[in-house]
N, C-alpha and C positions, 0 to 999 in steps of 0.2 A: 202361587203366592209365596210368601217368605216369612220366616220367623227369625229376624236378626236381633242378636243381643245389642243393647246400647250401653256403653260404659262412659261415664263422665260426660254425658250429653254429646258424645261423638258417635256418629252412626258407623257401625262396623260393617264393612263390605266384604262378605265372604268370598265373592268372586275374584278378589285380588289374591286369594290364597292358593298356593300350588296344590295343596291336598284336595281342595274343592274342585279345582279345574281338572285334575287328573281323574277324579271319580265322576265328573259331571255327565259324561256320555252314558256310562253304565246306569246311573241313577235315572236317566231319562229314557231308558229302554227296559228297565227291569220289572215293570209292572204293566198290567193291561191298561190302567189309567193313563200312564205315561205314553204308551203306544197309541192309545185312542186320541190323546191330545195332539200328538204329532200328525196323526192321520187327518184330524179335523183342520189343523193349521195348513197342511200342505194342499188338501183338497180345496179349502177356501181360497188360498193363494192362486191356485189353478183357475178358479172360477172368476177371480177379480182381475187378474193380469190379462192384457190383450194377447192375441196370438202372434203378433209381430214382435220378434225378440229385439230388445234394446238394452239399455244400461240400467243397472239397479245399484243404488247405494243402500247397503244394509247397516243400520245402526244397532249396535249391540249384537254382533254376530256370535259372540261366545266361542264355542269350540267348532262352529261351522255346521251345525245340524241343518239349518235352513239354507245356508250357503251351498251345501252339497246338493240339496234338492233342486235349487235354482240353476246351479251349474249343469246338472244333468238334463235340465230342460233347455239348455243352450242360451241362457241369459248371461250377459256379461256383468258379473257381480263384483262390486268392491266391498268386501267385508271389513267392518270397523268395530272397535271396542275400546273401552277405557282400561281393560284388564290385560296386562302383559301375560299373566298366567294362562288366561283363557286362550289368547291368540297363540301362545306357545304350543298348546295342544292342537289348535287348528292347523298350524304349520306342519305338523307331523303327518297330516293326511295328504295322500298323493292326489294330484289332479285338481286341487282347489286353488283359486286365485290367491295371490299374496295379500295378506290383510294389512290394514293400516291402523296403527295405534293412535287413538285420539287423546290428546293431553290438555286441550282447552275447550271451553264451551263454544267458542267460535270455530266452526268446521273449516278446515283448510281447503275448501272447494269453491269453485265459481258459482255464481247465481245460475240456477236452472241447468246445472252441469249434467244431471242424471234424468233419465226419463221417469224413473220411479224411485221412491224412497220407501224402504220396508223396515219396520221395527216391531219385533214380536217379543212379548214378555220383558219389556224394558221400562216403559215410562212409569209404571206404578211403583217401581223401586226408587224413583227420584222423589224424595220426601220434601225437599225445599221448593216452594212455589216458584221462586224466580228462576231456578234451574230447570224446572219442568217447562216453564214458558219459553225459556231460551232454547230448550231442546226442540220444542214445536216450531219456533220461529226459524231455526236453522234447517229443520226438515222441510218446511215450506219453501225456504229460500233456495235450496239446492235441487228441488224437484221441478221438472218441466211439465209433467203430466199428472201424476197422482202420488198419493201417500197411502200406504196401507199400514195401519197400526192397531194394536189391541189395547183396550183399557179395562181395568178392573172397576166395576160399577158398584155404587152403594146399594143399588136395587137388588143385588144378589143376596143381601142380608136384610131385606125388608121385613122378614118374619122375625119378630123379637126372640122367639124360642131358639132359632138357629144361632143367632148372635150370642145368646146366653150360653148355649152349649159350647160354642167355640171358646168363649171367654173362660169357661170352666176347665176346658182341656188345656188351653194356652192363654193365660191372662193377658199377655202383652201382644197378642196376634195383630190387633188392629193398629198397633203403634208402628209397625215396620213396613207397611204398604200404604199407598195412597189410593183411596177409592173415589172415583169421579161420579158426578151425576150427569144425566142427560142435559139438564139445563146448563150446567157448567161447560160442557163440550160445545153446545150451541153458541154460548156466549163467547167462548174462545174463537170459534170459527168466524163469528161476526166481527170480532175485534181484529182478527188477522186477515179479514177479507177473503176467506176461502169458503168453499161449499162442501158440506158433508153429503157425498153422493149416495152412500149406502151404509147401513148399520146391520151387521149380522150377529145375532146373539150366539 
């Protein structure tokens, strides 16, 4: 999740900051929780992706944590991100594919150009509804086989006490991430004429 400050009604994106990008890898490996999250993400990817290696478009690659995992598994990955700072750190890592900086909501790729589209820890950071929908539309447009994406769900806070405690610790926590519902995801899939194959908690 994220706790981003908002000033003058403008959403502050910390991932565009050099200082955040430089410390991003260490922050994602300096605790057992972070290591467990990485383990769960990579083992889940392993179980969802087919054995025959193909092409993957990675939306929101950041500093290349998942890119590195996929590359070691011999997938042909094109990492992308909207943050120059994050991609600058990715470029420092040897053996990883050259990343692509995304500057518009319309992806510069052909329809069904990639076998799979993967996006982890990204969409709940997109607070504007029209941008979230465009993000999904472009993911579906560029994928030929499947999309693997994670969503933060409202149901994780269905116990009022948990929500209350979080608000005490950080009053603005729920203002900086978008939480989906299962109904909303099904409605989006129906509207975009796609099928949700599998949901893994």
